[in-house]
N, C-alpha and C positions, 0 to 999 in steps of 0.2 A: 801295433799289431792286433789282430783279434782272432781268437780262438773260435773253433766250430764245435761240433757236437763230440769229436774225438780228442785225444790229447793233442796238445801243442808243444812241439819241439823246436827251440830257438837257439841258435848259435850265434855268438857276437863276440867282438873284441871288448877289451874293457872300456875303451872310451864309449863305445855305443850301447853300455849296460843300462843307461838311463832312458833308453827309449820306452815310451809307455807300452805295457803289454796288458791286455784284457783277455784273461783265458775264458775257454768256454766251458762245457760241461766236464771234458776230459782232464782239466787241469793243464799246468804249463810246467816244462822242465827246461831251464834256462842254463846254458854251458857257455862259460865264459873264458876266452883264450888270450894269451899274451902277456899277462901280468899287468902291474901298474895299478892305478887308483880305478875303482869301479864302485858305482852307488846306483841302487835300484832306484827307479822313479817311485814317489811316494804315491803315486796314483794307480800304480799296478794293481791288478785283480785276478785272483785265482792262481798264483804261482804257488807251486809245491816243493820243487826241488831245485836248487842252485848248485851247479858244479863248476869248481875252478879248476880247470885243466892244468896239467904239469906245463911248466913255463920256465924260461931261463931268467925271468925277473920275478921278484916277489910281488904278490897281491897286497893291496890295501883296500879291503872289501867292506861296504857298508849295505846291510839290508834294509828294506823298507819294513813297515810295522804289521805286515800279514802274519797273522797267527798260524802256527802250523808248517811253517817254512823250515826246510832243512837244508843247510848250507854244507856242502860236501867238497873238502878241500883236497884235491889230488896233487897239490903241488908241494914240492919239499922245500921250499924257501923260506925265508923269515917273514911269513906272511901275518897280516894283522885282519882279523875277522869281527866285525861289530854286528851283533843282533840288533834289530831295528825294533822289535816290538816282543810282546809276551808270547809264550809257548812256540818259541823257534829253537831249532837244535842245531849246534855247530859241531862237525865231526870231520876227522882227517888232519891232514897237514903233515909237515915233518916232525919227526921225532924231536923234542926240545926246542922247535924253533917257531912255534905259533903262539901269536898273541891274541886271546880271545876277549872280547868286550861284552859284557852283559847289558841288556837294554835297561832303561832308566825304570821300566814298569816291572822287571823280574819276571819270573815264571820261565827262565829259559834252561835248556839242558846242553850241557857240554859232555860229548860222549866220545870215548876212544878206548882202545886197549891200553895197559898200564905204560908199555914201551913207548907209545906215540905220547903220551901224556908227560912222561918224565922230562922235565926241564921247561916245559910250557907255563905260561902264565894267564891269569884271567883278571880282568879289571871289572869292578862293580859286581863282585859275586855276592857281596852283602845285601843287595836288593832281595826282596822277599821271594820266596819259593824257587830260587835257582837250585839246579841240580848238577852235580858232577857224576856222571855214569861211567866208572871204570868197568869195561866190560868182561875183564877176565880176572880180576880180584874177587875172591869167595867172600860173601858177606858173613860166613859162619866162622872164618879164619882171620879176618882182617883185623890190624892193629894199625890204630891211626894217631899220629902225634901232630902237634902244630907249635910253630915257633915264629913269634912276632919280633921284628927286628927291633933295634935300639931306638930308632926313630918313631916307631909306631906307624910306619907307612905301609908296611908289607909284611907278609909271614910266609912261611914255607909249611905247606900241608904234605905230610909224608905217610904213604899208604904201603902195607905190605900184608899179604897173606902167606908168606914163608916161601912163595914160588916166584910170584910177579910183585913188582914194586914200583912206585913212582912217587917224586916230588914235584909239587906244582906250587908255583909262586902266586899267591893272592895278593892283590895291590888293595891296600886300605887298612884301617885300623879295626881289628877283629877283637883284641885283646890290650891290656896295658903293654906299653913298651917293654920289650925284653922278656915277655912272657914265654916260658917253655914247658910244655907238659902235654897231656893227653888231648886229643882233639876234642873229646867230648866236654872236658872241662872248660874249653875255649867256644863251646857253643856248636860244634859240628856233630851231625847225628849219621850213622852209618846203617843202611837197612838194604835188604835184597832189592836188586832192579828187577825182579821177577824172572830172571834168568840165572846166567851163571856170573853175574856181576854184582857190583855194590854202588848203591846211590849214596852220595854224600851231600847232605843239606846242611844250612846254616840258620841259627837263629841267635841273635845277641844273648849273651848273658846277663841278666838283671841283678845287680847287686842287691843283697839283703839290706834294708834299713837297720841301722844300729838303734836298739831301743832308747828310748829317753831316758835320762837318769833319774833316779827316784831321789827325792828330798827326804832323808830320814829324820829330820828335825822339824 
């Protein structure tokens, strides 16, 4: 499908989501229906918004690598959404039922209100420059803790501003197995998202080297 001068709006079942789409000057909005496995064509050009419509079946969606893409999940099932490249945004989904996967290149944003994030999980968040944007947790009041499991394979990021709270599972080893403490000590940074929410980013904590022993003789 080829777009013209205006915006191109495409509706497709999940099985047809891999058809090649070439957007025109107005960009492309793709709406996917029916649930099930859906993957964008790697040769798509000009996509801007992907909407997963409410369905009786869960989605397993994989984006292509187009930067700037927003994936908006209107479904409430146990969906899985994989970003395909840098500077993509994943939002929506059922509260506590969404699995999100960051791209290998990093730089992706996972955006939701606290109630929708609570119980969700993110794979690959440790890739560089990823951001969790909790849109209604105040950055000036937020407290954040992190607990790495005993196996060192996942941890719980817990956020609260006293009114809104969320616990998000992050798969991967962020700290030593069994670590429990402030999110800042684990390498997470909380800043304002420029509006009424909080951005969470991560950078691995680098252990300070022990000084070499001095020979006193």
